[in-house]
N, C-alpha and C positions, 0 to 999 in steps of 0.2 A: 306517298309515304306520310304517315301521321307525324305532325310536328313534335309530339311528345317523344316518339321513338328517335327522331333525329337529334333532339336535345340530349336524350339519354345516351345515345351512341357517342356524341361529341364529348360529354362529360367522362364517359368511360375511356375513350382514347386519350383525353387530356390527363386523366388520372394515371394511366399506364405510362405515359411519357414522363410525367413528374416522378413516378416511382423509379423508372430506369435511370433518369438523370441523378436522382438522389443516391442510388446504389453506386453509380459510377464515380461520383464525386466524394464518396466516403473515404476517409483516410485509411491507408492500407494497414498500418500498425501503430498503435499508440504506445509510447514508451512510458506513459503515466500508469499503465495497468500492469499488474504483476501476473505472471503465468503460474500455473500449478507447479511446473518444474522449478521455477525460481523460488516459490514458497517452500517446496520440499528441500531444495538445496540449503536454504536459510535454516530450516529446522534441523537438518542433519548437522550443519555447522555448529548450531547452538548446543545440540545434544552431545557432540563429540567432547571427550574429556580433554581439557586443555592443560598445558604445563603450569599455568598460573591459576590453580584452583583456589588459592587463598585470597586472590584479589576479589574485592567486593565491588559490585557495580552500584554506585550511589549517585544520586543527583548532587550537583555541586553544592547546593545549599545544605545537604545532609552530611557532608564530609566530616564536619566537626564531631558528629555523633560516633563515627567509627574510629576516631583518633584515640590512641591509648591515653589514659589519664596519667598525668604526672604524679609521681609519688612525693609525699611530703618528706623532705630530708630531715626536718626538725623532729618529727615524731619517730622516725626510724632510728635516729642517733641516740635517743634518750634511753 
């Protein structure tokens, strides 16, 4: 048998063994990844009308912008 064929066969067998071991050691389910069903459920929840439609979603640093402005009592009393 030609030495080149023997080396090629050994590399092929070694590659197949590494592939099988890599597939078997792969984690079964990753909780870090979202599924299509989970994304659809989130979108349906966001699109559903809520009882608190007047509530605004703001970043904490922007809450002051949505606060009602105080009226000046001095100007209104004159």
